[in-house]
C-alpha positions in Angstrom: -13.6 7.8 6.4 -10.3 9.7 6.7 -7.5 8.6 4.7 -4.9 9.8 6.5 -3.8 6.9 8.3 -2.4 9.1 11.8 -5.7 10.2 11.9 -7.7 6.9 12.3 -5.9 4.5 15.1 -7.4 1.3 13.5 -6.5 2.2 10.2 -2.8 3.6 11.7 -2.4 0.0 13.6 -3.5 -1.7 10.4 -0.5 0.3 8.6 1.7 -0.5 10.8 1.0 -4.1 11.2 1.3 -4.4 7.5 4.9 -2.7 7.4 5.8 -5.5 10.2 5.0 -8.1 7.8 6.4 -6.6 4.7 9.8 -6.0 6.9 9.2 -9.7 7.8 9.4 -10.6 4.5 12.7 -8.6 3.2 14.2 -9.5 6.2 13.7 -13.3 5.1 15.4 -11.5 1.7 12.8 -11.5 -0.1 12.9 -9.2 -3.1 11.4 -5.7 -2.2 10.1 -5.7 -5.9 8.7 -8.7 -5.6 6.9 -8.2 -2.5 5.6 -4.4 -3.9 4.2 -6.8 -7.2 2.5 -8.6 -4.9 0.7 -6.3 -2.8 -0.4 -3.9 -5.9 -1.8 -7.2 -7.5 -3.6 -8.0 -4.6 -5.1 -4.6 -4.0 -6.4 -4.5 -7.3 -8.3 -7.4 -7.1 -9.6 -6.6 -4.2 -10.6 -3.1 -6.0 -12.1 -5.1 -9.0 -13.6 -7.0 -6.3 -15.7 -4.5 -4.5 -16.1 -1.6 -6.9 -17.7 -1.9 -10.2 -16.7 -1.5 -13.7 -16.6 2.8 -13.5 -16.0 3.2 -10.1 -12.8 0.5 -10.5 -11.2 2.6 -13.1 -11.5 5.9 -11.1 -9.5 4.3 -8.6 -7.1 3.0 -10.6 -7.0 6.4 -12.6 -6.4 8.1 -8.7 -3.6 5.8 -8.2 -2.0 6.7 -11.6 -2.8 10.4 -11.1 -0.8 10.3 -7.5 2.5 8.9 -8.3 3.9 12.5 -7.3 2.9 12.5 -4.2 4.1 9.2 -3.1 6.9 9.9 -1.1 10.1 7.6 -0.7 10.9 5.6 1.9 13.5 7.5 4.9 14.1 5.9 8.3 11.4 7.4 10.1 8.8 6.3 7.7 10.2 3.0 7.2 12.8 2.2 4.9 14.0 -1.2 2.7 17.1 -3.0 3.2 
């Protein structure tokens, strides 16, 4: 399965749906840092549930290792206010 959201319509649609939800929460004056913390916590809980310990540790290491590849939000990607 491709990890590029532009290459997979199903993932791209889901990605956009979640961006809409996050945007609505931010528009309701929720703190973007709180929203991000909840998303990270929930994602890690999902990984911890479905992966064995070695796979989970590999995933967390992979996430950490990609820290320099993460793009900041821009108007064409979506921007937090």
